[in-house]
N, C-alpha and C positions, 0 to 999 in steps of 0.2 A: 398492545403496541410493542413491537420488537425494538430492542435497544442496541445501538451501534456505538462502539468506541473506536476512534481512529488514532493510530500512532503515525506521526510524521516527523521528519527531520529538517525540512527545508521550506521551500516556497509555499507549498500547501495548495496548489491549484487542484489536485485530485481531491484533497480534503474539502475544499470549498465546493467543488462540483458535487460531491456526495451530500454535503450538508444541504445545498440548494435542492438537489433531486428529491431528498426525503422531507423537505420542509413542509410540504402540504400533503404528505403521504398519510394514508390511514393504516398502513402496514407497519411502518418503522420510522424511527428518527435517530439522528446522530445526537447523542447526549453528552459526549465529551471528546476532547482532543487532547492527547498526551504527546509531549515532545521531549527529546533528549538534547535539544538545542535552545538555549535561552534567547537566542537572537533570531530564531526561525520566524519567517514571515507568516507561517501558519498560525502563530499565536494572535497576530493582528487580524488575520482573516476570520478566525473563530470568534474573536471578541466582537468584530463588526457584525457577525451573523448571530450574535447572542448565544453562543455555545461555550460552555465551560471549557477552559483550556489550562493545562498545567504543565510545568516543566519538571523534569526529574533528572538526577545524575546517574552515572554508571553504578555507583554503590547501591542506590535505592532500587535500581533495576535488577542487578545481578547478585548482590551480596546480602541483601535484606529482603523482607517481604513487604516493603513500603508500597511499591507499585502493584504488587499482587493484592494487597489490602484495598488499594484504591479501586482496582478492578472488581474485587469481590463486592465492595460497597455499591458500585455502579451496576453490577449484575447484568453485563451485556449478553445479548444473544449472539453477537458476532463482534469480533475484534478485527479491524481492517487496517492493514499496513499500507500506507499510501506515501511511498517515498521515505520509508523508515529504514535507516541504514545499519542499525545494530542487529546482531544475531539475537533471536528471541530466546530467553532462558528456559530451560526445561521445567523448572519449578512452576512457571506460569503456564506453559503449554500443558503440563499435566493436570492443572486445575480447569483448563478450558479445552478439552480434547475436541478436535475437529470444529473449533470455533474461531480459529485464527487463520486469516487469509492474507495473501499478498498479491500485488500486481508487479510483474517483472517486465522490463522493456525489451524482451527478446522472446524467441520461440524456444522455450526450454525443451530439452536439456541443453541446447546450444547456448553459449554465452551466459552461463550461470555460474554461481559460486562466489567465494570471497573476492571482493574487489571489483566484481562485475555489476556496476550500477551506473545509471545516468549516462553521461557522455563517454565513459570508458567502454560501455557496451556498443554505442553507436559508432565510435571510432574503430573498434575491432571489426564490426560488421562491414564498414566501408573498406578498411584496409585488407580484409579477406575477400573482397569482391563478391560478397553475397548478393543474390538476386532477389531475395525476399527476407523479410523479418516480420516482427509483429509483437504482440503482447501475450503474456501468459498470466492467467489468474490461477493461483494454486493455494492449497493448504500449506501452512507453515509447520515444519517439523524441526528437529534438533539440528539439521544441516541446512546451510544456505541453498535455497532454490531447489530442494529435492523433494518437497512434499507433493502429494497427488495433484495432478493437473485437473482443474475444474473447467477451464475455458481457454481457447486461444483464438486470436484474430490475426490475420496476415495483411501485409502490404508489400508492394513491390519496392525494390531498391534499384534505381536506374544507374547506369554506368557513370553519369555525371553528378550523382547525388553526393553531397557532403555529409559529414556527421550531423551538422545542424539541420540539413534537410530531413535526414532520417529521424532525428529527434522530434521535428515538427509532425511528421507522419505518425510516430508513436503516440505523441500527445493527443492527436485527434482520435486515435483508436481508444486510448484510455478514457477520454471524455465521453465518447459514445457508448462504450461497452461496460466500463467498470460499475457504474451505478446500477445498470440493468442486471448484471450478474449478481451483485450484492442483493438486490431486490428479489430475484428468483431464489437465491439460497435461503433467504429469510421466509419465503412462502412454503418451503418444504416442511 
C-alpha cells in the first residue's frame, strides 16, 4: 500500500477530496496531513476523516530537521502539496527526490512564481483578458512553480467571467483530476 502525506495551508478541500478518493483504495492511502497554519480548516477536515494531522512552524520546516524527521518516520511514497503556500526547503526535497508534487491554479509557466496563488492568480487571468486557464500538476523543485509538468487541464474563460467564476472552474478541475493524477503516479 502506497503512502501519501499531504501539505496544506488553508481550507483543505483538495486534501479532503484526496483522502476520500483513496479511502477505499487498494493502491494507496493518505496517512497524514501537515499544515503551517494552526487555524487551517484542513486540520478539522482531517480529524473528521480520521487522518493524522499536525501543525508545524517555519523554524521546524526550514531551520531544523523536525518536519523532515516526521516525513522520514511516515515514509511517504508521495508528498502532495494541496494549497500549501510556503516554498519547500531543499533539505526536504533532497531526501524525497521526485516525490513532491503540487497543483497550481493556472497553466504554467504562465501565472506562476512567488505570490501567485489562489485569487491572485484568478484576478490576474481576468484582468489580462485570458481566454483560457486551467490547472497544472507538477513536481516541486527549489523554485516556485518551476518543476517538471506532470499534467495540465484547461477550461475557457469567458469575457463576462469574474475571478470568482474562474476560481469555481479551477476548483472543479482540481476535484476531478488531482486524485486521478496522484493515483496514476503511484501506480508507476
